[in-house]
N, C-alpha and C positions, 0 to 999 in steps of 0.2 A: 713372881707372878705366876699363877697357877692357872691353868686351861686345860679345858676339858675337850677334846674333839669329838663331836657328836654325830652318829646317823641313825633312823630308824629304817624299817621297814613294815609297810601297814597293808591291811586287807583292802584297802582301796586308796582314792586319791582326797575324799572330803570326810573328815571327821561330824561336820553337820549332818551326813546321813547316814551315820551310826557306823561310820568305818573306825577301827582299832588300829593300835600298835601291835605287831608280832614280832619283832626284834628291836632290840637298843643295845647299840655298839658304843663304848666310848674308850678312849684314852689320853692320859694322863700328859700334860707338859708341864714342868716347872722350870723357869727362867730357859724357857725354847729349846729345853731338851725332855726326851722322852723318857719317863721315868719307869715304863713296863708296868705301872699299876694300868689297871683297866677295870670297866665294868661293861659284863655282857649276857645277855639274858634273851632268850627264846620265850614269849608268850602266848597261853592259850587265849585267843581274842572273845570266844562266846558267840561267833558268827563265823558265817563262810567266807572264805577269802575270794574275791572276785577274779576270773581267769585271767585277766588283764594283767593284775598284779602279781600271778604266778609267774605268768610269762617273763616278767623283770627280774624277781627275786627267787623264783624256784621254791620257794617255801609253800608244803602243799597242808591241807587240812587236815591230814592223817599224822603228818611230822608233829604237829600241835597238840595232839590229843592229851599228851601228858605232861605237858608243858603248863607250869605254874602262871596263874591270872596275876594282873598288873598289881591289884591290890596285895598280893604276896609279896611283891619285891618293891613296892611303891615306896617304903620309908628306907630302905637300903641304896636305893637309886639317887634321893634326894641327898641322902647323908653323902654319898659320893659327890655328887655337884656342887652343892651348897656352898656359896664362897667363891666361887671359882668362875671363869669367865667360859662360857660357851663358844664352840669354834664350830660355824654350820654353814653346810653349803645350802643357799635358796632356807636361811633360818626360818622365814615365815611357816612352811609348812611342819617342818619339825616341831617347832614351838606350839603351833596351832594343835597338833595331834597329842603332845604330853600335857599341854593346858586342859584339852578335852578328857584326858584319862583322868586328871588329878580332881577335876570338878564332877566327874563319878562318881568320886569317894566324897567329895566335900561341896558341896555346892556354894558356899563361900569363899573357895580357892580362887585367887583372882589371875596369877599367871607365875610360871617358873621365873620370869624375868625379876620378882622380887626377892629371889634370894640368888641369881645368877646373872652377869652381865653377858652380852651376846656380841659377837662379832658375825657377820654374814661375808664368808667366802665368796659369794656368789654377786654380792653388791662388790665386794673390793675386786674382784675379776673385772665386772662391767667398768669399772672406774680406770682400771690400769690398759684395760684392752677393747677400748669401746667397739663395738661393731663387728665384734668376731667373736667366735664359739667359745662360749666359758661354762662347759658342762664340764664335770671332773675328770672324762676321758680327755676331751680337748686340753685340759690344763694339764694333765698329767704329760701328754706329748710336747708341750709347750715349754714344760720347767724338767723335761728329761727325767720322771718318775715311773719308776719301773709298776707298771699296773698289769702285768701278762698273765697273772693268777684271777684276776678278775673277769670271768667268763661270764657271771651273773652278779646282780647287785645282792651286798651282804654288809648288813649292818658294820661290824665290827672289822671287816675288812675295808670298807669304805671309811671308816674313820681311819684307819692307819695309813691308808693312800691319803685323806684329806690332810692329816696332819704333816705327812713330806712336802706336799704341794703348798699349803700354808707357810709352810718355814721357809720355802724356795722363794715363794711369791713375795712375802715381806722382807725376806732378807739379811742377812746378817746378824752381828750381836745387838742384843737389848742395850747393852750397857758396857762401858770399858774405863777401868778404874786402873791408873798408875800410881804405885805407891812402894815406897822403899820396903813396907812391910811384907809385901807381896812376894818379893824376891828372896825371903826368909821363912815362908809357907804361910804368910798370913793370907785371910781371905777376903773374899770381895764383901765389903762392908757398904756399899753405897752406889749410885748410878753416877756420879759426877765424874769429870773426867779429872784428875789430879794430876799437876806437873812435880816431877822429879825434884827433889831438894838438891840435889847433886849439882855441882854448877859444872857446866860443858866448857870444852876447851873451843876456840874456834875453828870452823873446819877448814881445812887447808884448801887453795885454790889452784889448782893445775893447769897453766895455759899449754896453749897447743905449739907443739913444736914449729918450725917452720917448714919443714917437710910435711907434715899435717895439714898446715894452713894452703898448700900447694895442693895436697892430693884434693883438699875440700873444694878449692875452686875450679880443679879439674872435673870433677863431679856436677859442680853447679853449670861448669860449659855444656856436659852431655845432656842435662835434664833442660838447659835452654832449647838447645838445638831441636831435641825431641819434641818439645812443647810448642817450638814457635814463638815464645813469647818470654818477657823477662820474670827469672825466680824469684820468688817473694823475698829471699835471702838477701838478695842485692838490693832490695828496694830502701 
């Protein structure tokens, strides 16, 4: 499983109004582990950034003057994400902007979803935590992810933080393989759980001693007295 945790920053909130991507940040997960491969690029949007957007991400028009345009990095970006599963918080926003950028280059371009599947972590969070705040900062607090470096939004930093949040939110290993070969250095060759072929001896049954049973009964007496009711262990 290859996943690309992705975030973007933009000149405004609506590509239909001509707003553009000014930063793309992606980090790669393979089998739920960070590979330390990433794609990161600031972009010259060929238009002014709205002040409200600058207040959010801190990226200025002056900073982007000498940065490449999307058309210059489009092929590299597509090659990086192609065939993977995009993990995005509020995916509709980022996918809408990415599709808009590619359609500016090719009107016949349909959607990045033809090259990648998509997981929306906002939808996952709303399903797991209905009625609660589910923005990235709230999820960091809920899952004990350190976001102390996040004074402003930034695509690569937010992608790295989202990767930690996603792994915590979805929890655990994706597969567990038990085989005799693994004890000899064999690799994980599948997702099914396999039983050990070595026969196990019956587990010993150790009975409580008379003294232990007496202490147990005394403890139950204390519980019954404090609760004012019969304890469930005696029912």
